Structure formats: C-alpha cells, structure tokens
C-alpha positions as CSV (number, residue, x, y, z in Angstrom):
1,M,-25.0,-34.4,21.3
2,A,-25.4,-30.8,20.5
3,K,-24.3,-28.1,22.9
4,P,-26.6,-25.3,24.0
5,H,-26.6,-22.2,21.8
6,P,-23.9,-19.9,23.3
7,K,-25.8,-16.6,22.8
8,G,-29.0,-18.1,24.1
9,P,-32.3,-16.4,24.9
10,Q,-32.8,-12.8,25.9
11,T,-35.1,-13.5,28.9
12,T,-33.2,-13.0,32.1
13,V,-34.5,-14.5,35.4
14,E,-33.4,-13.9,39.0
15,I,-32.8,-17.1,41.0
16,S,-33.0,-16.8,44.8
17,C,-32.7,-19.2,47.7
18,S,-36.1,-20.5,48.9
19,G,-34.9,-20.6,52.5
20,C,-33.4,-17.2,53.1
21,R,-34.5,-15.3,49.9
22,T,-30.9,-14.3,49.0
23,L,-30.3,-13.5,45.3
24,L,-28.0,-16.2,43.9
25,L,-27.9,-15.9,40.1
26,K,-29.1,-13.9,37.2
27,Y,-29.6,-16.4,34.3
28,R,-30.7,-16.2,30.6
29,K,-33.4,-18.8,30.5
30,G,-35.1,-20.3,27.4
31,G,-38.5,-21.8,27.2
32,K,-41.5,-21.8,29.5
33,G,-40.8,-24.8,31.7
34,S,-39.5,-25.0,35.2
35,L,-35.8,-24.4,36.0
36,V,-33.9,-27.7,36.0
37,K,-30.4,-26.8,35.0
38,C,-28.3,-23.6,34.5
39,F,-25.6,-23.7,31.8
40,K,-22.6,-21.8,33.2
41,E,-22.1,-19.9,29.9
42,R,-25.7,-18.4,30.2
43,I,-25.2,-17.1,33.8
44,N,-25.1,-13.2,33.7
45,A,-24.3,-12.6,37.4
46,D,-23.1,-15.2,39.9
47,L,-23.5,-13.9,43.5
48,T,-22.2,-17.0,45.2
49,Q,-18.7,-17.7,46.6
50,Q,-18.9,-21.5,46.0
51,P,-20.9,-22.9,43.1
52,G,-24.2,-24.4,44.2
53,I,-24.1,-23.1,47.8
54,C,-26.1,-20.2,49.2
55,P,-23.7,-17.6,50.7
56,K,-26.1,-16.5,53.5
57,C,-27.5,-19.8,54.9
58,G,-25.0,-22.3,53.5
59,R,-27.7,-24.5,51.9
60,Q,-26.8,-26.5,48.8
61,F,-29.2,-25.6,45.9
62,A,-27.4,-27.1,42.9
63,R,-24.7,-29.6,41.9
64,E,-22.0,-29.0,39.3
65,T,-22.2,-31.4,36.4
66,L,-21.7,-31.8,32.6
67,I,-24.8,-31.7,30.5
68,R,-24.4,-32.4,26.8
69,G,-20.7,-31.7,27.2
70,A,-21.1,-28.3,28.7
71,P,-20.6,-27.3,32.4
72,A,-23.8,-26.7,34.2
73,L,-25.5,-26.5,37.6
74,K,-28.2,-29.1,38.1
75,I,-30.8,-27.5,40.4
76,I,-32.1,-29.5,43.4
77,G,-35.9,-29.4,43.4
78,G,-37.6,-26.9,45.8
79,K,-34.3,-25.2,46.8
80,V,-34.7,-22.1,44.6
81,Q,-37.3,-19.6,43.5
82,V,-37.3,-18.0,40.0
83,R,-38.6,-14.5,39.3
C-alpha cells in the first residue's frame, strides 16, 4: 500500500485532551473528516512525554501502531478535541 505523502497538507490543527484541555499535539491534517489517526511524520509539535498519554491527567488518548507501513497514533474516540 502507498505511504502518506511526507510533505502533507498545510492545515495545522491543535489536538487537546478532552478531559483536562491540555494541548497535546500540533498536527498537519488533510481532508475534512474527523481525526482518526495521526501519522508521526506529520506531527509539528509533540507536547507529551509518553506517546499517546496526556502529561497532565495521565489518560490514554491514542495507541501507537503502523498504518500503511508508516508509524502513527490511532486516536481513541472521544478522548481528544481538535481546533
């Protein structure tokens, strides 16, 4: 399968924890749909100490996985807000 385009889109979104409202990631998102996965090569700023875990409340918001051969974070539904 094809890997995601490395340069990717220009639209940057801020991803925050839905429980404590802490800013988690700044991500270059493509398309109009909901956020389901975050390819690691498109993450502009990662403000977490452990991948997929909120640094303030300790809640897991994503799981590390491989999607189409590229490392990514698979978002757990309802755990994050996108702005």
